[in-house]
C-alpha positions in Angstrom: 87.9 100.9 83.6 87.9 99.7 87.2 86.1 101.8 89.8 88.2 103.9 92.2 86.9 103.2 95.7 87.1 106.1 98.2 86.5 106.5 101.9 83.1 108.0 101.0 81.8 104.9 99.2 84.0 102.0 100.3 81.7 100.6 103.0 78.6 100.8 100.8 80.2 99.5 97.5 82.6 96.9 99.0 81.3 95.8 102.4 77.6 95.8 101.6 78.0 94.2 98.1 75.7 91.3 97.3 78.4 89.9 95.0 82.2 89.2 95.6 84.5 92.2 95.4 88.2 92.4 94.3 90.0 95.4 95.7 93.4 96.3 94.2 95.5 98.5 96.6 97.9 100.5 94.4 99.8 103.7 93.8 100.9 105.7 90.7 104.6 105.2 91.6 104.4 101.4 91.9 105.7 99.6 88.9 104.1 96.2 89.6 100.8 98.0 90.3 101.0 99.6 86.8 101.7 96.2 85.3 98.5 94.7 86.6 96.3 97.7 86.0 95.2 96.4 82.5 94.3 93.0 84.1 92.2 94.7 86.8 90.4 96.8 84.1 89.8 93.7 82.0 88.4 91.8 85.0 86.1 94.8 85.8 84.6 94.5 82.4 84.5 90.7 82.2 82.9 90.2 85.7 80.2 92.8 85.4 77.0 91.7 87.3 79.0 88.8 88.8 81.6 90.6 90.9 82.8 94.1 91.6 86.4 94.9 90.7 88.0 98.2 91.7 91.0 100.0 93.1 92.1 101.9 96.2 94.9 104.5 95.7 97.0 104.1 98.9 98.3 107.6 98.7 94.9 109.4 98.4 92.9 106.9 100.5 95.3 106.1 103.3 92.4 105.6 105.8 91.2 102.5 103.9 94.8 101.2 103.5 95.4 101.6 107.3 92.1 99.9 108.1 93.3 96.8 106.3 97.0 97.0 107.3 98.2 97.4 103.7 102.0 97.7 103.9 103.0 96.3 100.5 101.5 97.0 97.1 100.0 95.8 95.0 97.8 94.0 97.6 94.6 92.4 96.3 91.9 91.7 98.8 88.9 89.5 97.9 85.7 90.3 99.9 82.5 88.2 100.2 79.6 89.3 102.4 81.7 92.1 103.7 84.5 89.9 104.9 88.0 89.3 103.5 88.1 85.8 102.2 91.4 85.8 100.2 94.5 88.0 99.8 97.3 88.2 97.3 100.4 90.4 97.7 102.4 91.3 94.6 101.6 91.1 90.9 99.4 88.2 89.8 98.4 86.8 86.4 94.9 87.3 85.0 94.3 83.6 85.3 95.1 83.5 89.0 92.7 86.4 89.7 90.0 84.9 87.4 90.2 81.6 89.3 89.9 83.3 92.7 86.9 85.4 91.6 85.2 82.4 90.0 85.6 80.4 93.2 83.7 83.1 95.1 80.8 83.4 92.7 
């Protein structure tokens, strides 16, 4: 299961990561978010040691959402060396997300 990032660990786990990071901004009430949750969980397992894959609940972690200007969910941000290098808004296929992650590794 994908890690839930919080305000307490976001900077350390995401911004200081030595490997690329995919962050899924989501909420319980969001239908498209629930549709891609299994994909996010699969990517978390498949990219172990190559990338970090996790989630930010926009309702409980609104500080992080505000920092990155998240206004639509799901929003997927791809980080490398602490910087956003790619962004996808809306549901995405597993293949699309795999391709983006592989391009950052």
